[in-house]
N, C-alpha and C positions, 0 to 999 in steps of 0.2 A: 734356336732350332738345332737339332742334331741330325746331320745328314746320314741317311742309310746308304751304304755302298754295296752294290751287287756285282758279281762277276758274270761272265757270259753263261756259264753252266747253270747259274741260279735262275735264269729265265725259264727253265723247264719246271721249276718248283711252283706248285699251285698257290702256295701262300705268298710267294714273291709276286706272281702274276696278279693276285688279288690286291696286293699292296700297290703295285704300279697303276692298275686300273682305277682303284679307289682314289689314289693321290691325284691323278690327272682329272678325273670326273669331278672331284671336289675343288678344283682350281689350284692344285699344287703344281710344282715344277719338277721335271725329271730330265736330267742330262744324260745323253746317250751318244755313242759314236755313229757317224755316217761314213760313207766312203770318201767324202770330201773333208770335212772337219767335224769336231764334236758339236752337237747342237743342244741348246737348252729348250726343252719342250714344254708345251702347255696345250690343253684342249683348245682347239682353234675357235670354238664358239663360247668359251668361258671368259667372261670379262675379268673375273678374279685372276685366272691363270695368265691371261695376256698382260694384265697390269703387273703381275709378278715378274714377268720377263723384262718389261721396260724398267721396272724399279731396280732389280738386282743387277742388270747390265748397265744402268745409267744411260739408256738408249733414248734418243729423241723420238717423240711420239709421231712425227711425220715420216719416220724411216720405216717403210712397210715390212711386214713379216711374210714368210713363205709358208704355205700350207703343204704338209706332207701327207700323202695317202698311199694306198697299196695297189690301186687298180685304176685303169682308164675310166671305168664305170663310176668310180668315186669322184674323179675329176669332173665328170659331166654332171654330177649332182650339185656341184657348187659353182659351175661356170656355164656360159651360154655363147651363142653366136660365133662358133668356131669357123675360122677361115678354112678353105679347101686343103691347104697344105699342112694343117695342124695335125691331122691324123697320121700323116707320113712321119712327121717329127716324133710323135709319141711312139709309134711302132718301131722306129729305128733306134731311139736313144733312151727309152725307158724300159726297165728300171735303170737309173743312172744319174750322172751329175749334170742334169739339164733341168732348168726351171722355166716354165712357160708362163708369161703374163697374159691372162685371159680376162674377158669381160666377166664380172662376177654376178651371181644371183643375189637376191636381197637377203638370203639367209646368212651370207658372209658378213660379219660385223665390220663396220667402217674403221674401228679402232685398229684392225690389223692391216688396213690398206692405205693408211695415211689420208683417208677421206676420198680416195679415188674410186672409180667405178670398175676397177680391175683388181685382180689378185694373182700373185705368183703361186703356181702349183708345181709340185715335184713328186715323183715316185722314186724314193731312194733305192739304191742297189745293195746297200749294206744289210747283211742278214740280221744284225741286232736292231737296226733302225726299223726294218720291216716287222720284226717280232714285237717291238714295243707298240707300234701302231696297231698291229693285229690284236695284241692284248687289250689295248684301250678300246678298240672298236669304234674309234672316232678320229676325225682328222686332227693332226698335231702340227702346231706352229713350232718351228725349231730353228731360230737364228743361231749363228755361231756362238759357242759357249766361251765368251771372253768378255771382259769389261769393255764397254763401248769405246771404240777408238784404238784399242790395244791389239796386238797380234792375236789372231785366232788360235784356238787350241787344237793340236793334232795328237796330243798325248794325254792319257788319263792323269798323269802327274801334274800337268799344267792346268787341267780343269780343277783339280783338287786345290791347287794354290789359289785360284780365283774364287772358288765357290763352296769350299768346305764349310758346312754349318750355315750356309746361306740359301740352299735349296733343299728340297725334301729328299731326293734320290739322285745318286750318280751311278751310272753303269760303266764299269771298266771294260773297254773293248780293245785295249792296246793302242797301236798307232793307226791313225787314219791313212788309208792307202794313197789317195789322190793328193791330199794336202792343200788344195785350193778349193774355194767355194765353187758351187755350180755355175755353169754358163747360164746367164739369164737372158731370155729372148722374149721381146714384146711381139706377140702374135695377134694383136688386135687390129693390125693394119693390112693393107694389100700385100705388102712384103714383110717377112719377119725382120726385126731389127735387134741386133745383139746389144743389150744394155750393159752387160758385164761379161767380159771374156772368161773362158775357162777351158777345160780340156775337151769339150765338145766345140770344135772350131768352125770358123766360117767355111773353110775348105771342105770339111766333112759334110756340112749341110748342103753346099753347092753340088757335091757329088750325087745328091738325091734329085738333081735338076730343080732345085728351089733357089730362086734369087734371094739373096739376103743382104741386108745393109748394116753398116756400123752405126752405133749411136753417136750423136753429136753431144758436146758438152752442154749441160743444162745450166740455166741461170740459177744463181744461189737462192732466188726467191721462189723458184718452182718447187712443187711437191715431187720428190723422186718417185719413179715408177717401180724401182727395185732397190734392194739393199745395196749400200756402198756407192751410190751415185753422187751424193751431195756432201756428206760429212767426211772429215779426215778419218782414215781407217788404218788399222794394222800397225800403228806407230810404236816403236820401242821407246824406252825412257830416254836413251841417249839421242843425240842429233844424228840422223842418218843422211848421208850424202852419196848419190850415185855418181860414179866417175866413168865417162864415156870417151872413147877414142882408141887409138892404136894401143895394143896390149902393152908394149914396152913403155910407152908414155904413161899409161895408167898405173903400172907397177911403180915407176919412178915417182910419180906424183904421190901415190899413197905412202910410199916409204918416207918421202920427205915430210908428210903430215904426221907420220908416227914419231919422227924425231922432234918436230915442233911441239906436238902435244905432250910428249914425254918430258921435255924440258920444262914444261909448265905444270908438271905433276898430274896430267890428265891421262886417263886410260883410253887407248885407241883400239877399236875392233876392225877387222877386215873380213868382208864376205868375199870369198874367192872360190875357185874350183880346185879339184884335186891336183891338176897339172901345174897350178901356180902357187900352191900353199907354201912351198919351201922357198919362195921368192920374197917372203915378208918376215922380217925379224921381230914379229909381234907374237906374244904368248896367246893373243886373242885373234889370230888369223884362223878363221874357221872355213873349212871346205864345205860347200853346200852340196857337192857331188861331182861326178864326172861330167865334163863338158859335153860328152857325147850322149849322156843319159839324161834327157830333159825330164823324164818322169821322176827321176831321183831328185833333181833340182827343185821341181815343183813341190814334191813331197816334203822337202826339208826346209823350205823357205821360212814358214812361221816358226818352226822349231829353232832355226838359227837366230831369228830375231829375239825369241824368248831366252835363248842361251846368252845373248848379249846383255839382256836385262839382269839375268842371274848374277853376272859378274860386274854389274854397275858400270858398264862402259859409257864413257862420256861422248865420244865421237865414233861413229861407225861409217866406214867407207865400203861401198859395194861396187864390184864390177857390174857392167850392164850385160844383158842377155838378149841377143838379136838373132840367134840361130834356133831353128827347130820349130815345130808346129805349136808348141806351148809357150813360145817366147812372148807373145802378146799378153797372155794371161799372167805370166810371171812378172813381166815389166809393169803391168797394170797394178798389181799388188805392191810391188817394190816402189813404184812412183808415188802411190798414195801413202805408203809408210814413210817415205822421205818428204812428204808434203811438196812433191815435185821439185825438190832441190837437186839439180843436176849440174855437174861440172863437165863442160864439153871441151876436150883438149885438142881436137883436130880442126878447129875453125880458123 
C-alpha cells in the first residue's frame, strides 16, 4: 500500500475530497489531526474499516472506539435515553475534547463498543477533523493514531513513523494543540462518571451545578467502557519510572540513577521542567515545559516520550505533576506509561 499524504490546504480540492470520501466509504483508513491527538479514522458503520483500525494498531477487540460526528443532532441519531444533565454538557463543552458514553441505538455495530450497549461520542473542535467528517458525510471512529500501547501521536512526523504505507491517507495538520486524549464521561447513570480524565475537568463540570463522580478501577476481566481503561497505554520502549517527593530529593535520586546506569553503559533519560533542566548532567534531560504552564506540559507529554524512543533510552525517570487543573490528566497518562511504577521518596 502506498499512503497518500495531504496538507491542510489540499482539503479544499474537490479531487482530494472525493478521494477521502471514497476511501472511508469503501472501508479504508484515513489519519487526521484532532485538537487532542492524531486519530486513525474509519467509517463507523463499516466492518472493513473498523477491522482495519484494530489490525493496523494491534488493538484488542474489547477496547471500544469513539464515534466522531459534527453536530448534537448526529449524536442523537446513534444514541438514546439521555439523562437530564447530558444536554448541558453537550452545550458547554462541544465542540471540544469531551467524549460522552451514551446508550447506543441498534444501528451502532457491537464491534466498536466491545460488545457493550453504550458508545462513546465526540464532536471534535479541530477544523481539519470537522472537515474530514463533513467530507465523508458519515460518523467516523478515530482512536489515537499510534501502535496500541505506545505513546499517542501529536505530530505528523510521529504518525508517519508508525503508519506510512500502512494506511490509505494521512493528513498533515502540524501539532495537536491539547496533546492529551479527550475526557471520557459515562453519562448512562444518575450522575456523570469520569472514566478518563482530560482537560475538561471535574471542577469545570461541577461549576455547571452537575454532581460528578470519579471512576473506580475496573477488574481486569471486565469489558472497558472507554478507551484506555484496561490495557497498558502510552508506554515508551525504555523503562519509565516516576519519582515523587520533595524536589531536592527527587533531583538527587535521579542524578544518582544517571551515574549508576551510565557506569553500566545504559542510557538514562530525564523528564523535567524548564526550571530544573540544568540540574541534571544528562544529555537526555528533556524539559516538558514551564512548571507554571500546565497546557504546555500536557501538550508535550507524548512528544517527550516519543523523543526518548528516538534516542533508544533504556531508563526514563520523570518528576511527578501535582499542581494545576490538568495534573490529574497528566498523571493519568504518565502513570499508565510507567505501568504504575512510582518511587516515593518522602515516606
